[in-house]
C-alpha positions as CSV (number, residue, x, y, z in Angstrom):
1,M,0.0,0.0,0.0
2,R,1.4,3.3,-1.0
3,V,1.8,5.9,1.7
4,P,0.4,9.4,0.7
5,R,3.1,12.0,0.2
6,G,1.9,14.2,3.1
7,Q,1.3,11.4,5.6
8,F,3.6,11.4,8.7
9,T,5.3,8.1,9.2
10,A,7.8,6.7,11.7
11,R,10.5,6.5,9.1
12,R,10.0,10.1,8.2
13,A,10.1,11.1,11.9
14,M,13.4,9.2,12.3
15,F,14.7,11.0,9.3
16,V,13.8,14.4,10.6
17,V,15.1,13.6,14.1
18,A,18.5,12.5,12.6
19,L,18.8,15.7,10.6
20,V,18.0,17.9,13.6
21,A,20.5,16.0,15.8
22,L,23.2,16.3,13.2
23,N,22.7,20.1,12.9
24,L,22.5,20.5,16.6
25,A,25.8,18.6,17.1
26,T,27.6,20.7,14.5
27,A,26.3,23.9,16.0
28,I,27.5,22.9,19.4
29,M,31.0,22.1,18.0
30,T,31.2,25.5,16.3
31,S,30.2,27.2,19.5
32,R,33.0,25.4,21.3
33,Y,35.6,26.6,18.8
34,Y,34.4,30.1,18.1
35,P,34.9,32.9,18.9
36,L,38.4,32.9,20.5
37,P,40.0,35.9,22.1
38,R,42.6,37.7,20.0
39,S,45.2,39.8,21.8
40,I,47.0,42.8,20.3
41,A,48.8,43.8,23.5
42,V,52.6,44.0,24.0
43,D,53.7,42.4,27.2
44,V,57.1,43.4,28.5
45,G,58.8,40.5,30.4
46,N,62.0,42.3,31.4
47,D,64.6,44.6,29.9
48,R,66.0,41.7,27.8
49,A,62.9,39.9,26.5
50,F,59.6,41.0,25.1
51,F,56.5,38.9,24.3
52,L,54.6,40.3,21.3
53,N,51.0,39.0,21.0
54,R,49.7,39.9,17.5
55,A,46.1,40.4,16.3
56,D,46.2,37.0,14.4
57,G,46.7,35.1,17.6
58,S,50.4,34.5,17.1
59,T,53.0,35.2,19.8
60,F,56.6,36.1,19.4
61,V,59.3,36.2,22.0
62,I,62.0,38.8,21.2
63,K,65.2,38.7,23.1
64,G,67.6,41.6,23.3
65,G,65.0,44.3,22.8
66,F,63.2,45.6,19.7
67,E,66.0,47.8,18.4
68,A,68.7,45.1,18.2
69,P,67.1,41.7,18.9
70,S,69.4,38.8,19.4
71,E,66.6,36.3,18.8
72,S,63.1,36.4,17.5
73,R,61.1,33.2,17.8
74,L,57.5,32.3,17.1
75,I,56.1,30.4,20.1
76,R,52.5,30.4,19.1
77,P,51.4,30.3,15.4
78,P,48.5,32.3,14.0
79,M,45.0,31.1,14.8
80,P,42.8,29.6,12.0
81,P,40.8,32.1,9.8
82,I,37.3,32.8,11.1
83,W,35.6,30.8,8.4
84,W,37.4,27.7,9.5
85,F,35.6,27.8,12.8
86,W,32.3,27.4,11.0
87,S,33.3,24.2,9.2
88,P,31.2,21.9,11.4
89,V,28.1,24.0,10.6
90,L,29.0,24.0,6.9
91,A,29.3,20.2,6.9
92,G,26.1,19.7,8.8
93,A,24.1,22.1,6.7
94,T,25.2,20.7,3.4
95,I,24.6,17.1,4.4
96,T,21.1,18.1,5.5
97,L,20.4,20.0,2.3
98,M,21.7,17.1,0.2
99,A,19.5,14.6,2.1
100,L,16.5,16.7,1.6
101,V,17.2,17.2,-2.1
102,I,17.5,13.4,-2.6
103,A,14.4,12.6,-0.5
104,A,12.2,15.2,-2.2
105,R,13.6,14.6,-5.7
106,R,13.9,18.3,-6.3
107,P,14.6,19.8,-8.8
108,R,12.5,17.5,-11.0
109,M,15.0,17.3,-13.8
110,P,17.5,14.5,-13.0
111,A,20.4,16.3,-14.6
112,A,19.8,19.5,-12.6
113,R,19.2,17.4,-9.4
114,G,22.4,15.5,-10.0
115,A,24.5,18.7,-10.5
116,F,23.0,20.2,-7.3
117,V,23.9,17.1,-5.3
118,M,27.4,17.1,-6.7
119,L,27.9,20.7,-5.7
120,L,26.6,20.0,-2.2
121,L,28.9,16.9,-2.0
122,V,31.9,19.2,-2.8
123,L,30.9,21.7,-0.1
124,T,30.4,18.8,2.4
125,T,33.9,17.5,1.6
126,V,35.4,20.9,2.1
127,G,33.6,21.4,5.4
128,L,34.7,18.0,6.7
129,R,38.2,18.6,5.7
130,W,38.4,22.0,7.4
131,W,36.9,20.4,10.5
132,W,39.5,17.7,10.5
133,V,42.4,20.1,10.2
134,L,40.8,22.5,12.8
135,D,40.6,19.8,15.4
136,G,44.3,18.8,14.8
137,G,43.5,15.6,12.9
138,D,46.2,16.5,10.3
139,L,49.1,16.4,12.8
140,P,51.2,13.2,12.5
141,L,51.1,12.4,16.2
142,G,50.6,8.7,15.6
143,S,53.6,8.4,13.2
144,L,56.2,10.0,15.5
145,R,58.4,7.8,17.7
146,L,61.0,8.9,20.2
147,G,64.5,8.3,19.1
148,M,63.9,9.1,15.4
149,T,66.7,11.1,13.6
150,R,66.0,14.6,12.2
151,P,65.8,13.3,8.6
152,E,63.2,10.7,9.7
153,V,61.2,13.3,11.5
154,R,61.3,15.7,8.6
155,D,60.0,12.9,6.2
156,I,56.9,12.6,8.4
157,V,56.2,16.2,9.6
158,G,57.6,18.2,6.7
159,P,59.8,21.2,7.0
160,P,59.5,23.2,10.3
161,T,58.2,26.7,10.5
162,P,61.2,28.9,10.0
163,E,60.1,31.6,12.4
164,G,59.4,29.2,15.2
165,S,62.2,26.7,14.9
166,T,65.8,26.3,16.1
167,D,68.3,23.5,15.6
168,D,67.0,21.6,18.6
169,S,63.3,22.6,18.6
170,W,61.0,22.6,15.5
171,L,57.6,24.2,15.4
172,I,55.3,22.1,13.2
173,T,52.1,23.9,12.1
174,R,49.1,23.3,9.8
175,Y,47.3,26.2,8.2
176,G,43.8,26.4,9.7
177,S,44.5,24.2,12.8
178,L,44.0,25.1,16.4
179,Y,46.9,22.8,17.3
180,W,50.6,22.6,16.6
181,L,53.6,20.4,17.6
182,E,56.9,21.3,19.2
183,V,59.4,18.7,18.0
184,E,62.4,18.6,20.3
185,F,65.7,16.8,19.8
186,D,68.4,15.7,22.2
187,R,72.2,16.3,21.9
188,D,72.5,13.3,19.6
189,G,69.9,14.7,17.2
190,R,67.3,12.1,18.2
191,L,63.7,12.9,18.8
192,D,63.3,13.6,22.5
193,A,59.7,15.0,22.7
194,H,56.9,16.2,20.5
195,P,54.3,17.8,22.8
196,P,51.1,19.3,21.2
197,N,50.0,22.8,22.0
198,S,46.7,24.5,21.5
199,H,45.2,28.0,21.2
200,L,42.5,26.7,23.5
201,S,43.0,27.0,27.2
202,R,43.0,23.9,29.4
203,H,39.6,24.9,30.7
204,H,38.0,25.2,27.2
205,P,35.3,22.6,26.5
206,A,36.9,21.7,23.2
207,Y,40.4,21.3,24.6
208,R,42.0,18.0,23.5
209,R,42.7,16.5,27.0
210,D,43.5,13.1,25.5
211,W,46.7,14.7,23.9
212,F,48.0,15.9,27.2
213,R,47.9,12.9,29.5
């Protein structure tokens, strides 16, 4: 027996509940990531070192003073662009719209409907990719092992950030990520530590506590 188009069924109710839950979950994730404070203040540590907090969320330590600095090192890379923080909402909204288009069979022309679905699929992929990078999923934590040589580490993490790296400590960043790595080597040039850092405070609800155990 065919169910009339306008009749409410348990299957349709489950479909609606699933879409509402998906969009609610992505909205909650976005609210946890965004907005983040951005400091533009200059904090003077002492007469030999200055910490410069820039508007993009990056932090420099400058030793020796501004006029003739002996060392300038990036200790906190820039925060992701604002639109990256909305990637969970983008992914949830495009998945929802794609499901509704397929279920309602709109537009009526199959070619137009297929093109629209493909466009939504591309936007969904972009949103999910941004979300993955934003949450630090692009960092190679699972591939690093203590005792690796510098060439072995470079093959995995890529080149270090020039501004934030020294011979014994590399800063590994990913554009659009809230997280980064500090790759540290011992006197023999072996990987000694690779602690992750975050723009989120330890009290932030989206802080990756599983990384800092």
